[in-house]
Structure formats: C-alpha cells, structure tokens
C-alpha positions as CSV (number, residue, x, y, z in Angstrom):
1,X,98.4,156.1,130.1
2,X,97.0,158.9,132.3
3,X,99.1,157.6,135.3
4,X,102.3,157.6,133.1
5,X,101.5,161.1,131.8
6,X,101.1,162.4,135.4
7,X,104.4,160.7,136.4
8,X,106.2,162.3,133.4
9,X,104.9,165.8,134.3
10,X,105.7,165.3,137.9
11,X,109.2,164.1,137.1
12,X,109.7,167.0,134.7
13,X,108.5,169.5,137.3
14,X,111.1,168.2,139.7
15,X,113.8,168.9,137.1
16,X,112.4,172.4,136.4
17,X,112.4,173.0,140.1
18,X,116.0,172.1,140.5
19,X,115.5,168.4,141.4
20,X,115.1,167.4,144.9
21,X,115.6,169.6,147.8
22,X,116.2,169.6,151.6
23,X,113.5,170.4,154.1
24,X,111.8,173.8,153.8
25,X,113.2,176.7,155.9
26,X,111.9,180.1,156.9
27,X,114.0,182.7,155.1
28,X,113.4,186.5,154.8
29,X,109.8,186.2,156.1
30,X,108.6,183.3,154.0
31,X,109.0,179.6,153.6
32,X,111.7,178.6,151.0
33,X,113.9,175.7,150.0
34,X,117.5,175.5,151.3
35,X,118.6,177.7,148.3
36,X,116.1,180.5,149.2
37,X,113.6,179.8,146.5
38,X,110.1,180.6,147.6
39,X,107.6,177.7,147.9
40,X,103.8,178.1,147.7
41,X,100.6,176.4,148.8
42,X,97.5,175.9,146.6
43,X,94.1,176.5,148.1
44,X,92.6,173.8,145.9
45,X,94.7,171.1,147.4
46,X,93.4,168.9,150.2
47,X,95.4,168.1,153.3
48,X,97.7,165.2,152.2
49,X,96.7,165.3,148.6
50,X,97.8,167.4,145.6
51,X,95.2,168.6,143.2
52,X,97.8,170.1,140.8
53,X,98.5,168.1,137.7
54,X,99.2,168.4,134.0
55,X,99.4,172.1,133.0
56,X,99.3,173.1,136.7
57,X,102.4,171.2,137.4
58,X,104.1,172.7,134.4
59,X,103.6,176.2,135.9
60,X,103.8,175.2,139.6
61,X,106.5,172.4,140.0
62,X,106.2,170.2,143.0
63,X,108.7,170.8,145.8
64,X,110.2,167.2,145.7
65,X,112.1,165.8,148.6
66,X,115.4,164.0,148.6
67,X,114.9,160.1,148.9
68,X,116.3,160.2,152.4
69,X,114.3,163.2,153.6
70,X,112.5,162.8,157.0
71,X,109.3,164.5,157.9
72,X,109.7,166.7,161.0
73,X,107.3,168.9,162.9
74,X,104.8,170.6,160.6
75,X,106.8,169.5,157.6
76,X,105.7,166.2,156.1
77,X,105.9,164.2,152.9
78,X,103.3,162.7,150.6
79,X,103.8,160.1,147.9
80,X,102.8,161.3,144.5
81,X,103.3,158.9,141.6
82,X,106.6,157.5,142.8
83,X,108.1,160.7,144.2
84,X,107.7,162.4,147.6
85,X,106.5,166.0,147.8
86,X,107.1,168.2,150.8
87,X,104.0,169.5,152.7
88,X,103.4,172.0,155.5
89,X,100.7,170.9,157.9
90,X,99.7,168.5,155.2
91,X,99.4,171.0,152.4
92,X,101.6,170.2,149.4
93,X,104.3,172.7,148.5
94,X,105.3,174.0,145.0
95,X,107.6,176.4,143.2
96,X,106.4,179.0,140.7
97,X,108.1,178.9,137.2
98,X,107.8,182.8,137.2
99,X,110.3,183.0,140.1
100,X,113.7,183.2,138.4
101,X,115.9,183.7,141.5
102,X,116.1,183.2,145.2
103,X,113.8,185.6,147.0
104,X,111.3,186.1,144.1
105,X,107.6,185.9,145.2
106,X,106.0,186.5,141.8
107,X,103.4,183.7,142.4
108,X,102.0,185.1,145.7
109,X,98.3,185.6,145.3
110,X,98.2,184.3,141.7
111,X,94.6,183.4,140.7
112,X,93.6,184.1,144.3
113,X,94.7,180.5,145.1
114,X,98.5,180.4,145.3
115,X,100.2,181.7,148.5
116,X,103.5,182.0,150.3
117,X,103.7,180.8,153.8
118,X,104.7,184.0,155.9
119,X,106.5,184.3,159.1
120,X,103.3,183.9,160.9
121,X,103.2,180.5,162.7
122,X,102.9,178.0,159.9
123,X,99.8,176.5,161.5
124,X,98.0,179.8,161.2
125,X,99.2,180.5,157.7
126,X,97.7,177.3,156.2
127,X,93.9,177.3,155.8
128,X,92.3,174.9,158.2
129,X,89.1,172.9,157.7
130,X,86.0,174.1,159.4
131,X,83.8,171.5,161.0
C-alpha cells in the first residue's frame, strides 16, 4: 500500500508540475525547465536518491522527464516508482507549488534546505560529500 501511495503522490506531483518536461536549462541566472519554471534541489536528498515523499512531494513536485529523455553532462535521470526524475550532478530536481509563473523563485531558501541552482558552475552549486 505504501508503494502505491508513493506512486500516486509522485504521479500527482507530475501533473501539478505540468507533466513531463525537457532537459533543464540555465535561464535568467538559475536552472529552469524549458518553459522557464525554476527548479530546486533539496539538501536532504542523497546523490541519486530522492528523500522527498508524501506531503513533501505535494509542495515540491518532482521535475519528471519525458519518456525519451536522455541524460547528458551533469544532467541525469533517476527512476522513482515508475517515473524518471531529472537530476543535476545526481541531486533530484523539483518545482515549488508557490511559484505560479515562469521566473518565480519563491522556494529559494525555504526551510534552509531548498535552493535554486545559480549561474555558478553547477558542480559548485550542488553540495558535495566530504570524505
């Protein structure tokens, strides 16, 4: 049941986010989808693994890739309950429901754990693990 619930929330988040999208692009200083909607990373995610589920996904819908999307460069894809979510350097990407139009960045800094990817080189913008 938990697996089905997660899939339903994930699928709903894709609908809220405008369904599936093309590869992320840098626009007006931040990483966005092709329509200019800002995407975010979540500090509590692990590289290659989303830790956002349930109510989190309701507020932060996953940036879901088109079925024929191909990973390229720092942009990758992870499989999450039957869908593919875009990543940057392995960190899953999300939308924020509080952003109502292209260019909005209302989720940046939310809770101290949600961030836009700025024009800085993407590799520097994503927190890297320390060994």
